[in-house]
VOGU-3710 file (C-alpha; in Angstrom, 3 decimals, decimal comma):
1> xxxxxxxxxx> -4,303/2,440/-19,299  -4,558/2,022/-15,434  -3,781/4,619/-13,089  -3,335/4,255/-9,507  -3,057/7,253/-6,958  -1,696/7,180/-3,860  -2,631/9,734/-0,864  -2,397/9,765/2,911  1,664/10,283/3,716  3,219/12,397/5,426
11> xxxxxxxxxx> 4,962/13,087/8,441  4,253/11,556/11,721  5,536/11,031/15,280  6,900/7,536/16,600  3,755/5,630/17,819  1,400/7,383/15,341  -0,847/6,326/12,791  -1,284/6,847/9,260  -3,697/5,654/6,456  -2,781/5,350/3,056
21> xxxxxxxxxx> -5,189/5,167/0,283  -5,099/4,138/-3,362  -7,408/4,651/-5,963  -7,375/3,243/-9,363  -8,825/4,751/-12,627  -8,948/3,995/-16,374  -9,567/0,491/-18,411  -9,684/-1,658/-15,418  -9,968/-5,461/-16,020  -10,914/-7,038/-12,288
31> xxxxxxxxxx> -7,698/-7,116/-10,258  -6,961/-10,248/-8,550  -4,473/-8,531/-5,912  -3,894/-5,077/-4,706  -0,748/-4,470/-2,699  1,445/-2,127/-1,176  5,111/-1,902/-1,418  7,601/0,080/0,158  11,128/1,248/-0,335  13,279/2,964/2,136
41> xxxxxxxxxx> 16,535/5,130/0,885  19,238/2,553/-0,042  17,009/-0,319/0,765  15,401/-2,245/-2,131  11,391/-2,191/-2,537  9,855/-4,684/-0,635  6,035/-6,303/-0,181  4,428/-4,998/3,027  0,549/-6,288/2,246  -1,484/-8,348/-0,464
51> xxxxxxxxxx> -5,228/-8,474/-0,549  -6,944/-10,959/-2,733  -9,989/-11,250/-4,727  -10,721/-13,582/-2,143  -10,118/-11,231/0,435  -7,244/-12,967/1,763  -4,488/-11,160/3,077  -1,003/-11,573/4,156  1,798/-9,104/5,361  5,701/-8,731/5,903
61> xxxxxxxxxx> 6,577/-10,230/9,353  7,987/-6,418/10,312  4,285/-5,077/9,698  2,324/-7,892/11,258  -0,476/-6,835/13,880  0,072/-3,022/13,322  -0,476/-2,701/9,852  -3,778/-3,497/7,702  -4,722/-3,653/4,388  -8,316/-3,386/3,124
71> xxxxxxxxxx> -10,125/-2,931/-0,690  -13,408/-1,617/-1,989  -13,616/-3,555/-5,128  -16,524/-0,771/-5,828  -14,111/1,878/-5,896  -11,200/0,168/-7,219  -9,159/1,466/-3,999  -7,045/-0,101/-1,485  -6,031/0,993/1,687  -3,131/0,679/4,328
81> xxxxxxxxxx> -3,902/1,497/8,083  -0,561/1,574/9,759  -0,245/2,060/13,305  2,335/2,228/16,187  4,697/3,541/13,319  8,361/3,590/14,074  11,404/5,200/12,474  12,100/1,466/10,760  8,307/2,284/8,686  10,090/5,614/7,078
91> xxxxxxxxxx> 9,770/4,483/3,277  8,188/5,673/0,109  4,937/3,720/-0,216  3,711/2,111/-3,386  0,258/0,950/-4,384  0,190/-1,887/-6,891  -2,533/-4,031/-8,682  -2,645/-7,150/-10,818  -5,824/-7,647/-13,086  -6,947/-11,098/-14,243
101> xxxxxxxxxx> -4,736/-10,576/-17,496  -1,810/-11,177/-14,843  -0,383/-7,044/-15,935  0,583/-5,065/-12,889  0,511/-1,388/-12,258  2,193/0,513/-10,144  1,292/4,280/-8,166  3,657/6,616/-8,181  4,656/6,585/-4,169  3,724/8,493/-1,355
111> xxxxxx> 6,726/9,474/1,118  6,054/8,285/4,973  8,079/9,783/7,579  8,449/8,553/11,091  10,135/11,132/13,056  10,193/13,137/16,561
//
């Protein structure tokens, strides 16, 4: 069983920054992709960013140029640096990982609130 644990969420003022972290533990097969999703109140969960084993990345249009996803393969960890935050970024952020067997795992989520 694989467990993903997110950290780094919190309350930040508009224009501020946060860095989310996600660490995987358990019996881990190689992750071919690690991702961040978010879900705002009353909205569907949406993809924020992916990073693949090739280090290729992709981002939702709404976060391009503001967010950066990175990973540490040795630690089975993925990070999300979030800059220039605004109220529309308020959501629960979830870490996700897909292994070589195409099994997808999810974390419990971490709340990010952007408010003055």
